[in-house]
C-alpha positions, 0 to 999 in steps of 0.5 A: 508469458509474452516475452521479446528479445532484442539483438543483444539478448536482453528480454522485455516483458509486458507492463503490468497495469496496476491501480493505486489504492490509498490504504491503512496498514496496521503492524503491531506497533505502527500505523502506515498510511499510503498508496499500495498497488493492485491489479484492476481485476484483483482484490488486495487479498489476491495480490498478496496471496499470489505475490512471492516477494513477501514485501508490500510496496507502499509509496507516499507512506506516513508512519505513525506510532500506534499508541500515541498516534504521532507521526514518526516519519514520512517516506516516498517509498517503503517495503512492508514485510507481510510477516508484520502486517496485522491488518490491511484496509483500503483507507476510505473503508475505515469508519470515522469513529473518532478523529485520527491524524491519518484520516483523509481531509474532509472537503468543506461544502460551499 
């Protein structure tokens, strides 16, 4: 790992570039829709397997009740424990089987 130190002993590491990915996270009783971050050359699975923190950071998170599909709350930042994740998928990979409140807005054609 490339590290540099300043004259006071503070160390700096290189910034890790990550891409934003709109995702749907399913827990036992909730559906979370928000932005997760992955390295450009990795799959979500690879990042989760290599991450030792055991929490997935999610930004702009909307949390829905899984049973009623009603919005419970919105949070700018949320940490989701890996132990509670039942399913994780890129949002655009989810097929439109039926209308759901967390589906991305469809743009109308002019």
